[in-house]
C-alpha positions as CSV (number, residue, x, y, z in Angstrom):
1,X,6.1,11.6,-19.7
2,X,8.9,10.3,-17.1
3,X,10.0,6.7,-17.6
4,X,11.6,5.1,-14.9
5,X,14.4,3.0,-16.9
6,X,17.6,4.7,-16.0
7,X,19.3,1.5,-15.1
8,X,18.8,-1.8,-17.0
9,X,19.8,-5.3,-15.5
10,X,20.6,-7.1,-18.5
11,X,19.6,-10.6,-17.3
12,X,17.6,-12.4,-14.2
13,X,17.6,-15.4,-15.1
14,X,19.5,-17.6,-12.7
15,X,22.1,-19.3,-14.9
16,X,25.3,-21.5,-13.5
17,X,27.7,-19.3,-12.3
18,X,31.4,-20.1,-11.8
19,X,32.3,-22.5,-8.7
20,X,34.6,-19.7,-7.5
21,X,32.0,-16.8,-7.7
22,X,29.5,-19.2,-6.2
23,X,31.6,-20.3,-3.2
24,X,32.6,-16.7,-2.6
25,X,28.7,-15.2,-2.5
26,X,27.9,-18.0,-0.1
27,X,31.0,-17.0,1.9
28,X,29.7,-13.5,2.0
29,X,26.7,-14.5,3.1
30,X,28.3,-16.6,5.8
31,X,30.5,-13.4,6.9
32,X,27.3,-11.2,6.8
33,X,25.4,-13.3,9.4
34,X,28.3,-14.0,11.5
35,X,29.4,-10.5,11.7
36,X,33.0,-11.3,10.2
37,X,33.5,-13.9,12.7
38,X,33.5,-17.1,10.1
39,X,37.2,-17.9,10.4
40,X,37.5,-21.7,10.1
41,X,34.5,-22.0,7.9
42,X,34.8,-23.1,4.3
43,X,32.6,-24.1,1.5
44,X,32.6,-26.2,-1.6
45,X,30.5,-27.3,-4.6
46,X,30.3,-30.3,-5.6
47,X,28.4,-31.7,-8.4
48,X,25.1,-33.4,-7.6
49,X,25.1,-37.1,-9.0
50,X,21.5,-38.2,-8.8
51,X,19.7,-34.9,-9.7
52,X,19.0,-33.9,-6.2
53,X,20.3,-31.2,-4.0
54,X,22.2,-32.2,-1.0
55,X,24.6,-30.6,1.5
56,X,27.4,-31.9,3.7
57,X,29.0,-30.7,6.6
58,X,32.5,-32.1,6.8
59,X,34.6,-31.6,9.9
60,X,38.4,-31.0,9.8
61,X,41.4,-30.1,11.7
62,X,39.8,-27.1,13.8
63,X,37.2,-26.1,10.8
64,X,34.1,-27.1,9.2
65,X,33.9,-27.2,5.3
66,X,30.1,-27.0,4.0
67,X,29.6,-28.6,0.6
68,X,26.6,-28.8,-1.7
69,X,25.6,-29.2,-5.4
70,X,24.9,-24.9,-5.5
71,X,24.6,-21.7,-3.2
72,X,21.5,-22.6,-1.5
73,X,22.4,-25.9,-0.5
74,X,25.6,-24.8,0.7
75,X,23.7,-22.1,2.7
76,X,21.1,-24.5,4.0
77,X,23.8,-26.7,5.0
78,X,25.4,-24.1,7.1
79,X,22.5,-23.0,8.7
80,X,21.9,-26.6,9.8
81,X,25.4,-26.7,11.3
82,X,24.7,-23.6,13.3
83,X,21.6,-25.2,14.7
84,X,22.2,-28.8,15.6
85,X,26.2,-28.5,15.9
86,X,26.9,-24.8,17.3
87,X,23.8,-24.6,19.1
88,X,22.8,-21.0,17.1
89,X,19.4,-20.5,15.8
90,X,19.1,-17.6,13.6
91,X,15.9,-16.1,13.2
92,X,14.1,-12.8,12.2
93,X,14.5,-11.4,15.7
94,X,18.4,-12.7,15.9
95,X,19.6,-12.4,12.2
96,X,23.3,-12.6,13.1
97,X,25.4,-14.4,15.7
98,X,29.3,-14.1,16.4
99,X,30.5,-17.8,16.3
100,X,33.2,-18.9,19.1
101,X,37.0,-19.0,18.3
102,X,36.8,-22.2,18.8
103,X,34.5,-24.0,16.3
104,X,32.0,-27.1,17.6
105,X,32.6,-29.6,15.1
106,X,30.3,-32.7,14.3
107,X,31.3,-36.4,15.0
108,X,31.1,-37.2,11.5
109,X,30.2,-35.9,8.3
110,X,26.5,-35.2,8.1
111,X,25.0,-35.2,5.2
112,X,21.2,-34.7,3.6
113,X,19.3,-34.6,0.6
114,X,16.2,-33.3,-1.3
115,X,14.1,-35.0,-3.9
116,X,11.9,-31.7,-3.7
117,X,13.4,-29.3,-6.2
118,X,11.3,-26.4,-5.1
119,X,11.3,-24.6,-2.0
120,X,9.1,-21.8,-2.5
121,X,8.5,-18.4,-0.2
122,X,6.0,-15.6,0.1
123,X,2.7,-14.4,-1.0
124,X,1.4,-11.2,-2.5
125,X,0.1,-10.0,1.1
126,X,3.1,-10.4,2.3
127,X,5.0,-7.7,0.3
128,X,2.1,-5.4,2.2
129,X,1.5,-6.4,5.9
130,X,5.3,-6.9,6.4
131,X,7.4,-5.8,3.7
132,X,5.8,-2.6,2.7
133,X,8.6,-0.2,3.9
134,X,11.6,-2.4,4.0
135,X,15.1,-0.7,2.6
136,X,17.8,-2.8,1.2
137,X,19.4,-3.3,4.7
138,X,16.2,-5.4,5.8
139,X,16.0,-7.2,2.0
140,X,19.8,-8.2,2.3
141,X,18.9,-10.0,5.6
142,X,15.4,-11.9,4.3
143,X,17.7,-13.3,1.2
144,X,20.6,-14.2,3.8
145,X,17.3,-16.1,5.7
146,X,15.6,-17.6,2.2
147,X,19.0,-19.1,1.3
148,X,19.5,-20.4,4.8
149,X,16.4,-22.1,5.2
150,X,16.8,-23.9,1.4
151,X,14.3,-21.5,-0.2
152,X,15.1,-21.6,-4.2
153,X,12.0,-19.7,-5.5
154,X,10.6,-16.5,-4.1
155,X,7.8,-14.5,-5.2
156,X,9.4,-10.4,-6.0
157,X,6.8,-8.4,-6.5
158,X,8.7,-5.0,-5.4
159,X,9.0,-2.6,-8.1
160,X,6.6,-3.7,-10.2
161,X,4.5,-0.4,-10.1
162,X,7.3,1.0,-12.3
163,X,6.6,-1.4,-14.6
164,X,3.4,0.1,-15.0
165,X,4.0,3.2,-15.2
166,X,6.3,2.7,-17.9
167,X,3.6,0.6,-19.6
168,X,0.8,2.9,-19.0
169,X,3.1,5.5,-20.0
170,X,3.7,4.2,-23.4
171,X,0.2,3.7,-23.8
172,X,-0.5,7.4,-23.6
173,X,-1.8,7.6,-20.1
174,X,-0.6,11.1,-17.7
175,X,0.8,10.5,-14.6
176,X,-2.2,11.7,-12.7
177,X,-4.3,8.8,-14.4
178,X,-1.5,6.3,-13.5
179,X,-2.1,7.3,-10.2
180,X,-5.4,6.7,-10.1
181,X,-4.7,3.0,-11.2
182,X,-1.8,1.9,-9.1
183,X,-2.7,1.5,-5.5
184,X,-0.3,3.2,-2.7
185,X,2.5,1.7,-0.8
186,X,0.7,-0.8,2.0
187,X,-1.8,-1.6,-0.7
188,X,0.1,-3.0,-3.6
189,X,-0.4,-6.4,-2.9
190,X,-4.3,-6.2,-3.8
191,X,-3.5,-4.1,-6.6
192,X,-1.2,-7.0,-7.8
193,X,-4.2,-9.3,-7.2
194,X,-6.6,-7.4,-9.5
195,X,-8.5,-6.6,-6.3
196,X,-8.3,-2.9,-6.6
197,X,-6.9,0.2,-8.1
198,X,-5.6,3.5,-6.6
199,X,-6.4,3.3,-2.9
200,X,-3.6,4.5,-0.6
201,X,-2.2,6.9,-3.2
202,X,-1.1,9.0,-5.3
203,X,2.6,7.6,-4.7
204,X,4.9,10.6,-5.9
205,X,7.5,10.2,-8.4
206,X,10.2,8.9,-5.9
207,X,8.3,5.8,-4.5
208,X,8.5,4.6,-8.3
209,X,12.3,5.3,-8.8
210,X,13.4,4.2,-5.1
211,X,11.5,0.8,-5.3
212,X,13.0,0.1,-8.9
213,X,16.3,0.7,-7.2
214,X,15.7,-1.5,-4.9
215,X,14.5,-4.2,-6.9
216,X,17.4,-4.2,-9.2
217,X,19.4,-4.9,-5.6
218,X,17.3,-7.7,-4.7
219,X,17.6,-9.1,-8.5
220,X,21.2,-9.3,-8.4
221,X,21.7,-10.4,-4.7
222,X,19.0,-13.3,-5.6
223,X,21.0,-14.0,-8.8
224,X,24.4,-14.3,-6.7
225,X,22.7,-16.8,-4.0
226,X,20.8,-18.9,-7.0
227,X,17.3,-18.2,-5.9
228,X,14.8,-17.9,-8.4
229,X,12.8,-14.8,-8.6
230,X,8.9,-15.1,-9.7
231,X,8.1,-12.0,-11.1
232,X,4.8,-10.5,-11.7
233,X,3.4,-11.3,-15.2
234,X,0.8,-9.9,-17.5
235,X,-2.8,-11.8,-16.5
236,X,-5.1,-8.9,-18.7
237,X,-5.4,-6.5,-15.6
238,X,-5.7,-3.0,-17.0
239,X,-7.1,0.3,-15.8
240,X,-11.2,0.2,-15.6
241,X,-11.2,3.2,-17.9
242,X,-9.4,0.9,-20.5
243,X,-12.3,0.3,-22.6
244,X,-13.2,3.9,-22.8
245,X,-10.0,5.6,-23.4
246,X,-8.2,3.0,-25.5
247,X,-10.9,1.3,-27.2
248,X,-10.1,-2.2,-25.7
249,X,-12.4,-4.9,-25.2
250,X,-12.6,-5.3,-21.5
251,X,-15.0,-7.3,-19.1
252,X,-15.9,-6.0,-15.6
253,X,-14.8,-8.5,-12.9
254,X,-17.1,-6.7,-10.5
255,X,-16.2,-5.4,-7.0
256,X,-13.9,-6.9,-4.1
257,X,-14.8,-5.6,-0.6
258,X,-16.8,-2.8,-2.0
259,X,-13.7,-1.7,-3.9
260,X,-13.8,-1.5,-7.9
261,X,-11.7,-4.1,-9.3
262,X,-9.4,-3.3,-12.5
263,X,-10.8,-4.4,-15.7
264,X,-9.8,-7.6,-17.7
265,X,-8.6,-7.3,-20.9
266,X,-10.4,-10.0,-22.9
267,X,-8.0,-12.5,-24.6
268,X,-10.0,-12.6,-27.9
269,X,-9.1,-8.7,-28.3
270,X,-5.7,-8.7,-30.5
271,X,-4.9,-5.8,-28.1
272,X,-4.1,-8.4,-25.3
273,X,-0.9,-9.8,-27.5
274,X,0.1,-6.0,-27.9
275,X,0.0,-4.8,-24.2
276,X,1.5,-8.2,-23.1
277,X,4.4,-7.7,-25.3
278,X,4.6,-4.2,-24.0
279,X,4.4,-5.4,-20.1
280,X,7.4,-7.8,-20.6
281,X,9.6,-5.6,-22.6
282,X,9.3,-3.0,-19.7
283,X,9.9,-5.5,-17.0
284,X,13.0,-6.7,-18.8
285,X,14.1,-3.2,-19.1
286,X,14.3,-2.8,-15.6
287,X,15.2,-6.2,-14.2
288,X,15.6,-8.9,-17.0
289,X,14.2,-12.0,-18.0
290,X,12.6,-14.5,-15.2
291,X,12.5,-18.1,-15.0
292,X,9.4,-18.0,-13.3
293,X,6.2,-15.4,-13.8
294,X,3.3,-15.1,-11.0
295,X,0.0,-14.4,-12.1
296,X,-3.8,-15.0,-10.4
297,X,-6.4,-13.3,-12.5
298,X,-10.1,-13.5,-11.1
299,X,-8.4,-13.7,-7.8
300,X,-11.0,-14.0,-4.5
301,X,-14.2,-14.1,-6.9
302,X,-13.7,-11.8,-9.4
303,X,-16.5,-12.1,-12.0
304,X,-15.5,-14.3,-14.9
305,X,-18.7,-13.7,-16.9
306,X,-18.4,-14.9,-20.8
307,X,-14.9,-15.1,-20.7
308,X,-13.5,-18.4,-22.5
309,X,-11.5,-19.7,-19.8
310,X,-9.3,-21.9,-21.4
311,X,-8.5,-19.5,-24.2
312,X,-7.6,-16.9,-21.5
313,X,-5.0,-19.9,-19.5
314,X,-3.3,-20.3,-23.4
315,X,-3.4,-16.7,-24.1
316,X,-1.5,-15.5,-20.5
317,X,0.6,-18.6,-21.0
318,X,1.7,-18.2,-24.8
319,X,2.3,-14.4,-24.1
320,X,4.8,-15.3,-21.0
321,X,6.6,-17.8,-23.3
322,X,7.0,-15.3,-26.0
323,X,8.7,-13.3,-23.7
324,X,10.8,-15.9,-21.9
325,X,10.6,-19.0,-23.1
326,X,11.1,-21.9,-21.0
327,X,9.6,-19.9,-18.5
328,X,6.7,-21.3,-16.1
329,X,3.6,-19.6,-14.5
330,X,3.5,-19.6,-10.7
331,X,-0.6,-19.7,-9.7
332,X,-2.1,-19.8,-6.3
333,X,-4.6,-22.6,-5.2
334,X,-6.9,-20.3,-3.4
335,X,-10.9,-20.8,-3.3
336,X,-11.6,-21.7,-7.0
337,X,-8.2,-20.8,-8.6
338,X,-6.5,-22.2,-10.7
339,X,-10.2,-22.6,-12.5
340,X,-9.8,-26.2,-14.0
341,X,-11.0,-25.1,-17.5
342,X,-8.2,-22.3,-17.6
343,X,-4.9,-24.7,-16.6
344,X,-6.3,-28.1,-18.4
345,X,-4.8,-27.5,-21.8
346,X,-1.5,-26.0,-20.5
347,X,1.6,-28.4,-20.8
348,X,3.4,-30.4,-18.4
349,X,5.9,-28.4,-16.0
350,X,4.6,-24.9,-17.8
351,X,2.5,-24.5,-14.5
352,X,3.6,-24.5,-10.9
353,X,0.6,-24.5,-8.4
354,X,0.8,-23.2,-5.0
355,X,-1.4,-25.6,-2.7
356,X,-1.7,-22.0,-0.6
357,X,-3.3,-23.7,2.7
358,X,-1.9,-27.2,2.8
359,X,-2.4,-27.3,6.6
360,X,-5.9,-26.6,6.4
361,X,-7.5,-26.3,3.2
362,X,-5.4,-28.8,1.0
363,X,-6.6,-28.8,-2.7
364,X,-4.2,-31.6,-3.8
365,X,-6.8,-34.5,-3.0
366,X,-7.0,-34.9,0.6
367,X,-11.0,-35.8,0.6
368,X,-11.3,-34.7,4.1
369,X,-10.8,-31.2,2.7
370,X,-13.5,-28.7,2.6
371,X,-11.8,-27.6,-0.9
372,X,-11.2,-30.9,-2.1
373,X,-10.1,-31.5,-5.7
374,X,-11.0,-35.3,-6.7
375,X,-7.9,-35.4,-9.6
376,X,-5.7,-32.8,-7.3
377,X,-3.7,-30.8,-10.1
378,X,-3.8,-33.7,-12.3
379,X,-0.3,-33.6,-14.8
380,X,0.7,-30.0,-13.3
381,X,3.8,-29.4,-10.8
382,X,2.2,-28.4,-7.3
383,X,3.6,-27.2,-3.9
384,X,3.0,-28.4,-0.2
385,X,2.6,-24.9,1.3
386,X,1.9,-23.7,4.8
387,X,-0.1,-20.1,5.1
388,X,-0.1,-19.8,8.7
389,X,-0.5,-16.4,9.4
390,X,-3.4,-13.8,8.0
391,X,-3.1,-10.2,7.9
392,X,0.6,-10.3,9.8
393,X,-1.9,-10.7,13.2
394,X,0.3,-11.2,16.5
395,X,-0.3,-15.0,17.9
396,X,1.2,-18.1,18.9
397,X,0.0,-20.3,16.1
398,X,0.4,-23.4,14.0
399,X,-0.9,-26.7,13.1
400,X,2.4,-29.0,13.7
401,X,1.2,-32.4,13.6
402,X,-1.2,-31.6,10.4
403,X,2.1,-29.8,8.5
404,X,4.3,-33.1,9.4
405,X,1.9,-35.7,8.6
406,X,0.2,-33.6,5.8
407,X,3.5,-33.4,3.8
408,X,4.5,-37.0,4.0
409,X,0.9,-38.3,3.3
410,X,0.9,-36.1,0.1
411,X,4.0,-37.5,-0.9
412,X,2.6,-41.0,-0.7
413,X,-0.7,-39.9,-2.6
414,X,-1.4,-40.5,-5.9
415,X,-1.3,-36.5,-6.3
416,X,2.2,-36.9,-5.0
417,X,4.2,-37.9,-8.3
418,X,3.4,-34.4,-9.6
419,X,4.5,-32.9,-6.4
420,X,7.5,-30.5,-6.9
421,X,8.5,-29.2,-3.4
422,X,7.0,-27.5,-0.4
423,X,6.4,-23.4,0.3
424,X,5.8,-20.9,2.8
425,X,2.9,-18.5,1.6
426,X,2.1,-16.3,4.7
427,X,0.2,-13.2,4.7
428,X,2.5,-11.5,7.1
429,X,6.1,-12.7,8.3
430,X,8.3,-11.9,11.4
431,X,6.6,-14.2,13.9
432,X,6.1,-18.1,14.8
433,X,9.5,-18.9,14.0
434,X,9.1,-22.7,15.1
435,X,6.7,-23.1,12.3
436,X,8.9,-22.0,9.4
437,X,11.8,-24.1,10.7
438,X,9.7,-27.1,10.7
439,X,8.4,-26.5,7.0
440,X,11.7,-25.7,5.6
441,X,13.1,-28.7,7.1
442,X,10.4,-31.4,5.8
443,X,12.4,-31.4,2.3
444,X,15.7,-32.4,3.9
445,X,14.1,-35.5,6.2
446,X,13.4,-38.4,4.1
447,X,11.7,-40.2,7.1
448,X,8.6,-39.4,9.1
449,X,9.4,-38.1,12.1
450,X,7.3,-36.9,15.3
451,X,6.6,-33.2,16.8
452,X,8.2,-34.5,20.0
453,X,11.6,-35.6,18.6
454,X,11.8,-32.7,16.2
455,X,10.8,-30.0,18.9
456,X,13.5,-30.9,21.3
457,X,16.2,-30.6,18.9
458,X,14.7,-27.3,17.9
459,X,14.3,-26.0,21.8
460,X,18.1,-26.5,22.3
461,X,19.1,-25.1,19.3
462,X,16.9,-22.1,19.7
463,X,18.7,-21.6,22.9
464,X,22.0,-22.8,22.7
465,X,21.5,-25.1,25.4
466,X,18.9,-27.7,27.1
467,X,17.1,-26.5,30.3
468,X,14.3,-28.7,31.5
469,X,11.7,-25.8,32.6
470,X,11.9,-24.5,28.5
471,X,11.8,-28.0,27.2
472,X,8.5,-28.6,29.5
473,X,7.3,-25.2,28.0
474,X,7.3,-25.7,24.5
475,X,5.9,-29.0,24.9
476,X,3.0,-27.2,26.3
477,X,3.1,-25.0,23.6
478,X,3.6,-27.6,21.1
479,X,0.3,-29.3,22.3
480,X,-1.9,-26.5,22.6
481,X,-1.7,-23.5,20.5
482,X,0.6,-24.7,18.3
483,X,-2.0,-27.8,17.9
484,X,-4.7,-26.1,16.0
485,X,-7.3,-28.7,15.4
486,X,-8.2,-28.5,11.2
487,X,-11.8,-27.9,12.1
488,X,-11.3,-24.4,13.7
489,X,-13.2,-21.5,12.3
490,X,-10.9,-18.7,12.6
491,X,-8.0,-17.8,9.8
492,X,-4.7,-18.2,11.7
493,X,-3.9,-17.4,15.3
494,X,-6.8,-17.1,17.9
495,X,-7.5,-13.4,17.8
496,X,-6.8,-11.6,21.1
497,X,-9.8,-9.7,22.2
498,X,-7.4,-6.7,23.7
499,X,-7.8,-5.5,19.8
500,X,-11.2,-6.2,19.3
501,X,-14.1,-3.5,18.4
502,X,-15.9,-3.4,21.6
503,X,-19.1,-5.3,22.2
504,X,-20.7,-7.6,24.7
505,X,-19.3,-11.0,24.4
506,X,-16.9,-10.7,21.1
507,X,-16.1,-13.9,19.2
508,X,-13.6,-12.6,17.0
509,X,-11.8,-9.4,16.1
510,X,-11.4,-9.7,12.2
511,X,-14.4,-10.4,9.8
512,X,-13.1,-13.9,9.2
513,X,-11.4,-14.7,12.4
514,X,-12.1,-16.2,15.7
515,X,-11.3,-15.6,19.5
516,X,-12.8,-18.5,20.8
517,X,-10.3,-20.7,22.4
518,X,-9.3,-24.3,21.4
519,X,-7.4,-24.9,24.3
520,X,-7.4,-24.2,28.3
521,X,-5.9,-20.8,28.8
522,X,-4.1,-22.4,31.9
523,X,-1.7,-24.3,29.4
524,X,-0.2,-20.8,28.0
525,X,0.0,-19.3,31.5
526,X,1.9,-22.4,32.7
527,X,4.1,-22.1,29.7
528,X,4.9,-18.3,30.3
529,X,5.7,-19.3,34.4
530,X,7.9,-22.1,33.2
531,X,9.7,-19.7,31.0
532,X,10.1,-17.1,33.9
533,X,11.7,-20.1,35.8
534,X,14.5,-20.3,33.0
535,X,14.9,-16.3,32.9
536,X,17.8,-16.4,35.5
537,X,19.8,-18.5,33.6
538,X,18.7,-17.3,30.2
539,X,18.6,-13.5,30.6
540,X,20.2,-11.9,27.6
541,X,19.8,-14.5,25.3
542,X,17.7,-12.6,22.3
543,X,15.9,-15.9,21.4
544,X,14.7,-16.4,24.7
545,X,14.0,-12.9,25.5
546,X,12.0,-12.5,22.2
547,X,9.9,-15.9,23.3
548,X,9.4,-14.8,27.1
549,X,7.4,-11.8,25.5
550,X,5.8,-13.4,23.0
551,X,4.8,-16.4,25.3
552,X,3.5,-14.3,28.3
553,X,1.9,-11.5,25.6
554,X,-0.3,-15.0,24.6
555,X,-0.8,-16.0,28.4
556,X,-2.5,-12.5,28.6
557,X,-4.2,-12.1,25.7
558,X,-5.7,-16.0,26.6
559,X,-7.2,-14.5,29.8
560,X,-8.7,-11.2,28.3
561,X,-10.5,-13.8,25.9
562,X,-11.7,-15.8,29.4
563,X,-12.4,-12.6,30.6
564,X,-14.3,-11.6,28.2
565,X,-17.0,-13.8,28.4
566,X,-17.7,-13.0,32.0
567,X,-17.9,-9.7,31.5
568,X,-20.7,-10.7,28.8
569,X,-22.2,-12.6,31.5
570,X,-22.0,-9.9,34.2
571,X,-24.0,-7.5,31.4
572,X,-26.8,-10.0,30.5
573,X,-27.2,-10.8,34.7
574,X,-27.6,-7.2,34.8
575,X,-25.1,-6.8,37.5
576,X,-23.9,-3.5,37.0
577,X,-21.2,-3.7,40.1
578,X,-19.5,-6.8,38.8
579,X,-19.8,-5.6,35.1
580,X,-17.4,-2.8,36.3
581,X,-14.9,-4.6,38.3
582,X,-14.6,-7.0,35.6
583,X,-14.3,-3.6,33.1
584,X,-11.6,-2.8,35.1
585,X,-9.4,-5.8,35.2
586,X,-9.6,-6.1,31.3
587,X,-8.4,-2.5,30.8
588,X,-5.5,-3.8,33.5
589,X,-4.8,-6.4,31.0
590,X,-4.8,-3.9,28.0
591,X,-2.0,-1.3,30.1
592,X,0.1,-4.6,31.4
593,X,0.1,-5.9,27.6
594,X,1.4,-2.7,26.5
595,X,3.9,-2.4,29.0
596,X,5.4,-5.6,28.2
597,X,5.3,-5.1,24.3
598,X,7.1,-1.9,24.8
599,X,10.3,-4.1,25.7
600,X,11.0,-5.4,22.5
601,X,10.9,-3.5,19.1
602,X,9.2,-6.4,17.4
603,X,6.0,-5.6,19.1
604,X,6.0,-1.6,18.5
605,X,3.9,0.4,16.5
606,X,6.5,3.1,16.5
607,X,8.7,0.5,14.4
608,X,6.4,-0.1,11.6
609,X,5.8,3.8,11.3
610,X,9.5,4.4,11.5
611,X,10.3,2.4,8.9
612,X,7.4,3.9,6.8
613,X,8.7,7.5,7.5
614,X,12.3,6.7,7.1
615,X,11.7,6.1,3.4
616,X,11.5,9.7,2.4
617,X,13.0,13.0,3.7
618,X,10.1,15.1,2.0
619,X,7.7,15.7,5.1
620,X,4.8,15.4,2.2
621,X,5.7,11.8,1.2
622,X,6.7,10.7,4.8
623,X,3.1,11.7,5.9
624,X,1.5,10.1,2.9
625,X,3.9,6.9,3.9
626,X,2.7,6.9,7.5
627,X,-0.8,7.2,6.8
628,X,-0.6,4.1,4.6
629,X,1.1,2.5,7.5
630,X,-1.8,3.6,10.1
631,X,-4.4,2.8,8.0
632,X,-3.6,-0.9,7.0
633,X,-3.7,-2.0,10.4
634,X,-6.8,-0.2,11.6
635,X,-9.4,0.7,9.3
636,X,-7.6,-0.6,6.2
637,X,-9.5,0.9,3.6
638,X,-12.2,3.6,3.7
639,X,-15.7,3.3,5.6
640,X,-17.5,1.4,3.0
641,X,-14.6,-1.3,2.8
642,X,-14.0,-1.2,6.5
643,X,-17.5,-1.6,7.5
644,X,-20.1,-3.2,4.4
645,X,-16.4,-4.9,3.3
646,X,-15.4,-6.2,6.6
647,X,-12.0,-5.0,6.8
648,X,-11.6,-3.2,9.8
649,X,-9.3,-4.7,12.0
650,X,-8.3,-7.4,9.6
651,X,-4.5,-6.6,10.2
652,X,-4.9,-5.8,13.8
653,X,-1.5,-5.8,15.6
654,X,-1.0,-6.8,19.4
655,X,1.7,-4.1,19.6
656,X,2.7,-1.6,22.0
657,X,1.4,2.0,20.9
658,X,-1.7,0.4,19.1
659,X,-3.0,-0.9,22.4
660,X,-2.3,2.2,24.6
661,X,-3.7,4.7,21.9
662,X,-6.4,3.3,20.5
663,X,-7.4,-0.4,22.0
664,X,-7.7,0.8,25.1
665,X,-9.2,3.7,24.2
666,X,-12.2,2.1,22.4
667,X,-12.6,-0.2,25.5
668,X,-12.8,2.5,27.9
669,X,-15.0,4.2,26.2
670,X,-17.5,1.3,25.4
671,X,-17.0,0.1,29.2
672,X,-18.4,3.7,30.2
673,X,-20.9,3.4,27.7
674,X,-22.5,0.1,28.4
675,X,-22.3,1.0,32.5
676,X,-24.3,4.1,31.9
677,X,-26.7,2.1,29.7
678,X,-27.0,-0.6,32.2
679,X,-28.0,2.4,34.7
680,X,-30.9,3.6,32.5
681,X,-29.2,6.0,30.5
682,X,-30.6,6.4,26.3
683,X,-27.3,7.0,24.8
684,X,-26.5,6.9,21.0
685,X,-24.3,4.2,19.5
686,X,-20.6,4.8,19.7
687,X,-18.6,5.2,16.3
688,X,-15.8,3.3,16.5
689,X,-14.9,4.0,12.8
690,X,-14.3,7.8,13.6
691,X,-12.0,6.6,16.3
692,X,-9.9,4.7,14.0
693,X,-10.2,7.1,11.3
694,X,-8.9,9.6,13.4
695,X,-5.8,7.6,15.1
696,X,-5.1,7.2,11.1
697,X,-4.6,10.7,10.7
698,X,-2.9,11.5,14.0
699,X,0.8,12.7,13.9
700,X,1.9,11.6,17.5
701,X,5.1,10.0,17.3
702,X,6.0,6.8,18.8
703,X,9.2,5.3,20.0
704,X,10.8,3.0,18.4
705,X,13.0,2.3,21.0
706,X,12.2,-0.7,23.3
707,X,11.5,0.6,27.2
708,X,12.5,-1.4,30.0
709,X,14.3,-4.8,30.9
710,X,12.4,-7.8,29.6
711,X,13.0,-10.1,32.2
712,X,12.1,-7.7,35.1
713,X,9.3,-6.2,33.0
714,X,7.7,-9.6,32.2
715,X,7.8,-10.6,36.2
716,X,6.5,-7.6,36.9
717,X,3.5,-7.9,34.5
718,X,3.0,-11.7,35.5
719,X,2.8,-10.6,39.0
720,X,0.0,-8.2,38.2
721,X,-1.7,-10.3,35.8
722,X,-1.8,-13.7,37.9
723,X,-1.2,-12.3,41.1
724,X,0.6,-15.0,43.6
725,X,-0.1,-17.8,40.7
726,X,3.8,-18.5,40.3
727,X,3.1,-22.2,38.5
728,X,0.4,-20.8,36.4
729,X,-2.0,-23.1,37.8
730,X,-4.5,-20.5,38.4
């Protein structure tokens, strides 16, 4: 049986690198993101005298020197220079720039330091909802983004399936048996969190080989940039048939959203240590050792039965320590995890707990939280984290005031004595860049600040200039969509009903979301109008055009959510004529949204599918990857998981192509069906799952290249949707 160990990384542990090598690694980053225009920029390493990370931006004669105590500090300083001196904002939609031939210089040396030793990034779900089909070019950009934003600890789950392939081969599993255990390309996150097995596969051999090769490049670049990687550790997960096939003593953790969970190898079984040691051996062969390992046993309600949780925690920790002495276990605080009795006997600094949803459901000791832990995390290190996004859904969303105030409140709280830093733990990325800028600047700002003062500097940096209309637009956005009340019932953004499974007066798209507006939609309409007022001067500015599309998209979505309520009222009143008029307007909004989003690649389903197919030259393999891509953002799972498990449309995307070919057709069928019922016809219910599942199997090719210019299209769409309302006050 083939084992994927062709290349071996000697060591992953982030060791001190030579100063010249470190400086050159950062300069390579600077050259990459400035497209080779970094003349006049230099970096220097200076040791920290007080144990704090720091950077300095030093003006010279026609040049800028970036100093810092390590590579991440230097990269953070360079990004600070770009934003707040040069007026250049690098973002997912704008990952590179060209520097002017004459560099802007600060008036004096700028120095920032932080006592937050860890700045963490990513969620298991991100590896599926956003990263499932990334190649090295995209990963290289993201690693640069991490360093520029001060990230020095990142979850790194790519290629873990290859570790398992090799481990299970050693345990006597055949390739077909392994593929019944390992999930498909878009579903690795839930397999790694012990929620399901096999769904989305079977994976071809090339998948394991290519993902391992990709991860080796990620490991090498992370080491160069001094970013620690939290690699998946062994927490007892084994195939469901391990008891029968291997004679192990296993527990059945039950089901997750109708999927059978993998089995849990009981820690009292001596095979636990044997399998764990083999797992870490295979991990080291492929990627080396790590200083951090991420493990989340019993995630989202896994049944613990009669398992001794204290012993489980100690056994998991001991296995990790045997493999990598001095390493630490990273665990997500989500729902009941981490179980107090599982971690209470673990040593100080051996555990890093991610307070996963600090902006809404903090567990660190805030008595106003529904997930309040009176004693916080006790002696254990923990990170203040922003979750922000669920399912990779599209929508303006954030809790600016809560993120800022909560961080400083946590610092001052008794639980703050073990606060070790901050983290971003989104299920999906490449959205709401303003919130990530805010979160990752917190550690570098010792003094509490207000949303308003921070935002003014951000907007100027974002567009490279001050413009009154843009400032006014962002003050509206920050006060409304980006200031979501903590008691708002949904997860993440207000969901756009354009993407919903049709019904009369729907209140959400996904099972755990909400489409109820917590602000008057007039405000996003006004923000869109103000951005259009600045379009003449800003046309061609990448950040502006991305934001213009996103803000107008939100205004249209909000209009649709309001309109849906009016349609429901017409139905309840039995007013068939008004129902038809309003339904036609709703369908117009779907078409307009589809047209608008086709001007930016970031909002196109064709780009998502292109990335999936581009990972293989083999048509059969490409078909599997494309089906994974299509299924994840629609039905998610099989019919049982979609319907009874509640997963359909969990990862809905307000994207060009999906709007026109699935969401529009669902709504059109529903409106026609309902209008006929209102006229007295007796009709069978519509089968939306059948429509969705058919789309996942469709072979239609979608464009990945944008169509039309952003500003003229935005003006035309605004006129069609809002008529003569030039000020956004209708």
